[in-house]
N, C-alpha and C positions, 0 to 999 in steps of 0.2 A: 358503572361503566367498565368494560373489559379493556385491559391492557393490550395494546396492538404494537408490535415491534416488526420493524423492516430490517432485512440483511441484505445489503448490496454486495455482489462480488464481480467484479469486470472479469470478462472472457479473455483468457490469454494475453492479459493486459500489454506486457511489455512488447510482444511479436505483434498484436494488433496495431500498436502504434507506431511500430516500424514499418507495417504494410500501409498505413495512411501517409507515412512520410515518404516511402519509396513503394508506389504503386506497382512497378515491376516485378516485385517480389510476391505479389499478392495471389494467395492460392497455395503458395508453396509450404513446405514444411521449413519453418523458422526457428532458430535457436540463439538467443542472447546470451553472452558470456561475459563473464569479469576475467580478463587475462591478468595473470600476474606480471608479467614481463620478463620472467626468467628464461622463457624460451617460446617459440612461436605456438605451441599448444599448450603450455602451461595454465592453470587455472581451472574455474569450474563454471557449469551452466547456471545461469542464473533463472531462465525460463525457457520453457519450449512450449509452442502451440500444440494443438491437437494433433496435427498431421505429424509433427516430430515425436510426440509421445507413441503414437502407433509404432514408431520405430525402437521404442524402449528407451529413448532419450528422456531424462527428466531433469528438474533441478537439484543442484548439488552434484552431479556427475561431473567428474572431470573431463575437460574438453577433449582429451586425447581418446578417452574411451566413446564419447559421443562423436567423434569425428570416425572412429572405427564402425559404429553401427552404422553411421550414415554414409559410408564408402559404396561409390557406385548408384548412389540415390540423390535425387535433386533435393538437397537440403542447403539452406541459406545460414551461414554462422556469422553474427554481428556482433560488436562489442556493445556492452550495456552501456547505454547514455542514461544514466539514473536521474540527473538534474532535470533532462528534458521529460523523462516519465513523470518526475514530481510536478512539472510545470502543467502537464495535461491534467493529471490528477488533481490539482488545486481548482482547477476549471469546473471538472465533474462534480467535486465535493461541494462547491459552493451551490449548485444546482440543487444537491440533495438536502443541504443546509437550510436552503430557504424554504423548503417543504416540510420541516419537522418540527415538532414541539421541542426535543432536545435532539442533539446529534453526537456521534462518537466515533471518528474516524481511527480505525485499527491498523491500517497498512496503507500503502500506495494506491491500492487497488480493491479497497474492502473498508465498508462502514455500516454502523447501526443507526437507525432512525426508529425514535418513539414518535408515533403519529397517533396517540390514543385519542387526544383532544381534536387534533385537526380532522380525523376521521368521524368525529363524534361517536365512537365506541362501535362504528359498524364495520363489520368485515367487507361487506360490498364496495364501501366508500375506500377502504383500505386498498383494496384491488384495482379500483380505478385509479387511484393514486400511484400505486405502483407502475401500472401501465404507461401514465403520464411520463413518470420520470423516466422509464425506459426509452419513451419515444424521444423525450428532450434529449439525452445523452446521445442517443444515435443521430439525432437531426444535427447538434451542435458540435459533436467531436466525430462522427460517423464510427462509433464504437457501440458494441453490444454487451450487455451485462447480464447477469441472472439474479433474481430477488427472490428471497424466501419471507414468507409473513406468518407470523406467529404470536403468541401470548407473552413470548419472553424471547431473550436474545438467543438462548441456546436452541430452541425450538426453530427460531427465524434462520439460524445459521444452517442449521442442518436440512432445513426446507430450501435453502438457496442452492443446495448441493444435489437435490433430487433431479433436478432437470437441468443440464447444462450441454452445450452453451445456449445463451438466449431464453432461457427459462423464467418461468414466473410460477411459484408453488406457494398455495395458502394452505394452513395448517391450523384450523380455528381450535380454541381451548377444548372442546369436545371431542377432536380428532386425535388430541396429542397422544393418548394410550395406544390406538390403533396403529398410527405412525410410526411410533418407537418401537413397537413389538415386532415389526416386519424387518428391522435393521440386525446385520450382524454386529457384534460388539466392536469389531475392527473399524466398523465406518462411524463410530460414537467420537465426538470432539473430545480431544484431550487424551484419548487412549493410544499411547504407543506401542512399539514392539515388545518391550519389556513389559509392561502391564498386561498386554494381550497374551503373553505367553504365561503369565501368571494366572490370569482368569482361566484359561483353556486347561491348566493343571486341575483346575477346579471343576472341570466339566462345564465351563460356562461358555457359550459360543454365540448366543442372541442377546439383543437387548432384553428380551421376553425374561429370559432365564436369569439376567444380571438383576432385574428389576424385583423379582420376585425371590432372589437368594437370601439365605439367611444372612442378616445385618451383623451380627455378632462374630460370625465367622470372616466375614469380609473385613471387619475392623481388626481382628487378631492377625490377618495377613498383612492388609495394607495399612494399619494406623486407624486410629479414631476417625480423624479428620478426612483422610484420604476414602476410606471405605464409605463412608456415608456420602461422600461427593460422587464416587462412583455410581451409587444406586440411585442417586437423585438425577444423575446425567442420562441413565438408562430409562428413567421415569419421566424424563423432559421437564424436571424442576429446576428452575433458576430464578432467583430474586435480584440479581445484581442489575442495577440502574444503566440507563443510557446516558453517559456524561461526557462532555467534551473533554478532551485531552489538551493540554497546553504545550506547545513545541518548545524546545530549547533554542531554536533558531529560525531566523526568516531569511529566506532567500529569493532571488528573482533572476531569471534568465531570460535572454532575447536572443533572436538570430540576426545578425548583421545583414544589412541590405545586399551585401556582396562579400565575398572572403576577403578578409584584410589583415595586414600587419603594421597599419596605420595608427599610433598611439592617439592622434587627434580624433581620428572617426571612431575608434573603440571606446574611448575614455567618454565621448559624446554619449554613446550609448548607456555607459555606466551610470552618469549622470542623471539620466532619465530613469533608470532603475532605483538609484537612490531615493527618489522622490516618493516612489512607490513605498518603499522600505520604510521612509519616514512617517508617512501616512499612518502605517500598521502601528509603528511605535506609538505614536501619540495617541492613537484610538485606544490602544491597549495599556498605557500609562507603563512603557517597557523601557528599561536601559540596557545597554550591552557593553561588552568587554573587547569582543575580538571581531576584527573585519578580514573577511575573506574575498578573493576574486576567484573565478573558477572560468578556466578558457578550456573551449572545445575545439580542435583543428578540424579542417577539411576531411581528415581521416577517421573523425570521431574520437581521437585521443583526448581525454580530459587530464588537465593540471590544475592545481590549487596553489595558490600562494595566501598567506596569512599574517596577521600582525596584532598582537594583544596591546590595547592602549588603556587609558583611564577610563572609567565609567562615565558612559555619554548615552543622552536622549536623542541625538540628532547625528545622522550618517552625513548629511549634506556638509556639516561643518567639518568633517573628518575625511572628506574626500582627497585630501592631499595624498593621505596614506595609501588610498586605493590606487592613486595614481602611481605613485612610487612602486607600489606592488607590480603593476602593470607593466611599467617602463624598465624594471628589474626583469621580469619574464620575457619581454620583447628582446631586451638586449642579450640575454642568454638564450633565445631562440630565434635568431634574426631571419630564417627562412620559412619559419612557422605561418602558415596562413590560417586565422581563425575564422571560423564559421559562426561560433556563438559565444557569448560572454555573459557572465553572471557576477554577481556580488552577493554577500551573505554577511549577515551580522549573528554572532553567537554569544554565551555566557549571558543569557538573559535574567534580568531581574524586575520585579515591580518597583517602581518608584517609592522610596520610603520603606524598601524591605531588602537594602543592599546585602545583608548577611544571608538572605535565605534565597537560594537558587531556585527556580521553576522546575519540579520534578518529573512533572509529566512529559513525555518524549514520543512521538510518533516511531513505531518500530519499521524502518527501512528495509525492505528484503536485499 
């Protein structure tokens, strides 16, 4: 039975989520930003949709420069609401997780699925499954994604980038060589500017050239391990498994029925969220050390308050701490009306393994 892996990559995730939340900006160039607070335009771009990218705006770019490129054009700049993006992401990931043999989320908008058994080793079945997943995400979240299908994680990831947005690309094991030979080395996963410069100095510009290059020379230039990895990448070789990563925190967010600064109303929502977190703690036999509350006001500004306590497996029993954090925040910000509220537990451990913390953690962009 062949190994069949899917790689799912959401399309312009942050911007698309904001379009759903604010229909009036749909179709415009959208840029989400992480503002540093030092000045009006200090900070960096966290994401840009395709229309914004056409203007030269990209993630990591200083906001000041992005606004310069957008001057005179219809571009929407928004603060990044990362907790909300992760809330939407969790629902999408649950759709995927249920349809996989094994599952690995690698970021807020990206995941691998091993569907070898579920598809019965059939590429045709895998293609139908991918189409079904794309439809489910679109129907439930009104978002599009691109999916790549291949015999390993590397091939699946490269395939998902072949047609974006809303793409679906299948690269069978017999097609890997032909698929990779067409790629420039700059498009290969894991090759950054410095490595690209080194490869070009050797006269290597395509994946085909890298795949056939003398391995001993590559190992001399890049080191034994790195040289072999580079050539394997150009050949589409990857044996890494699809495996679940465990998070170091559990958080829940919710939107209030109406903007409020009432401790009673807001704390009522925190109590509801705490019950959901307790269910996850119990299901996974976890304890925690730190409690945090997250507040998002009507201007989408987020603030966090945290407190580290003794190790516990129940959040509901420690809600007096969350209440104190909330009341402290409201006392210091009496005029701030909250739109969304969240609660988080972190510093997780397995029960009976109090000295060893969970090491896996999703990388949040």
